[in-house]
Phi, psi and omega in degrees: 000144178249137179236156176207158173252137181231155169251122181206139179050048179058027182218153174254133184226150169266135180231152177251149180278118179275164185295333180278005176096352177275164177253127182236138182295132181224019188301339181273009177297328177247088184297332180280346180216064179298138183077006180261105184300318183293322175293320178302306178301319182292326180276354188308315181304331179271336187266346189308304185294317178297318181296311182293327173292319179294315178300316182296333179277352182067036185285348182247150173264138185293146177293153173300151184296336183269013180300136184269123178292141177238166172302135182297331179195161178270116184301135178282337174192167178218109176254135177237131186256167169238107188239356178254120179293323181297316175300312181303318181289317185284329174293321177297316178298318183293328177295317177297317182302317187279312193249337183223062186296335176297317179291334179296327179295326181289318179299313183297326180290318178298314184289329174289326181282321186262342185070017178237157175296134177302126188303323182290349178279341183278154176298162177293158180309324181300324184302323183283340182272324184210156177296127178255149187203170170233155177254120189254181181278100187284355177274341180260049179250130177244176182230191186307134176094350184289151171269135182260115176285138181279113180303137184284000178257009182229149171243014183218077178279123182239161177241164174214122179281115183218148174264131179231161176223161178240143176266149180234010180226150172288151179220149171204128180050054188289143166280171177303314179298315176297320183294312184295321181288344178276346186277117184271327179186170184239146182226170168264137177245130171246107180268084184295145188217140170261092189295328186282351176247354187295309189298319179299322182290323177294326178288345175300338183095352179250002175083188187294145178225259183295342179287346182232333190281356183289332175188147164225161184225138176237147182294153175290329184264148181232132177260135180297151186304322184296337180281330190246319187304318182296338176226048184294337181275353182239000180293130184274143172225161181213158175247133175230134178236121184054038176087346180272129179285124183263324182196149167239137186209181176206177181263036183297145170064039174294139179293324180224142179264177182307315182300313182295327176300309182291321178297322180289314187287330178280001181288117184053023183220123181281130173254149189233150174310140180097353178282139186244146184227117176271138187269009173091162187296127173299143179309128182079005187273017176219163179297329181299330179268312189266352175081000179261095180281155176287153175223160176305133178090351179292147172254123181249126180238124177251142178219138178228130185296140181083355180239308181134217186234159177219106190238141181217157167246133181273127184304141183279000000 
C-alpha cells in the first residue's frame, strides 16, 4: 500500500493510493493520531486488511486532482549510506572523467593491462566491514514538485537515485528481527550533490558539508514495508531528465541490507521514530556515473516501482 500527505481545501490529509490511480483520504484509520503518517505506518500490520477491504468497496471519495503533495512527515534525521560497490567504483571513475581526465588515462591503462579494477577506485577497507554513511541536514528536505535552487558555489550539480526507509519504532542495540520490525515504509530519496566541492570536503576529514547540505528530497508517497522489504534488492528505479530515460537500475548486490544498517547504527546509540535512512545510489543513478549532468531549467524525475515518482525543476 502507498500513502501520501496532501493539502486540499485548507486542510492536510493522509491519502491511500487506490487501484484506479486516485488518492483517497484515510486519515481516520488511526483515530488516536489522525493525520500522523508515522502512526499509520507503525500500525499498518493491524490496519492492512480493513483498509484494503474498505478501498475495494469504494467507501472513501477520491481527493481532487489538484491536491498539493506534502512531505509525508518531517524527518527526525537523515542518514545516507553508500552500500553499492558498483556505484562507488563507477562514481570514482566518473569523477576522474569529469575533473581529472589525465589520471583516467592511467587508470584505463592499468585496467587494460591487468584485467582488474584500479585499486584506488574501490572503497576503503572499512566500507566492506560495516555500513558507512553521512548525516545530512534533515531540515532542508523538500518533496515532489519543488524547484531546486542552484547553489552559487558549484558548476557540477548532481542527482542521486536512492531508495530510503523510515523507522517507526525506537531502537537500541537492535537485533535483526527488531530492526526489520521497526521499518515503517520506503520512499524515494534524491541526494543532490555539488560534485566539484565534494572531494575537498571529504579530504578535510570531517566528511561532506556544503556539497550536500543545501537540499535533499523525499517522495510525497511512502510504500509500506511489507510491499518493499521482501525484495528490496530487486526493486527497479529509473532516472528521467526532460522526459528522456537516462538509466534504469536496482539495488542488487548491496554490501549491507536495511537490517544490517539499523543493527550497526543502533549499536550503543538510540534511534527514534521518524529517522530516515538512505540505502545509497543505485548503480548508474547519478551523473557522475552516467554522464548526464543537470543544467538550469532541467526537469529531473526519479521513479521507483511500488513507490511512485519524485520530480523537480532546477531553477534557471
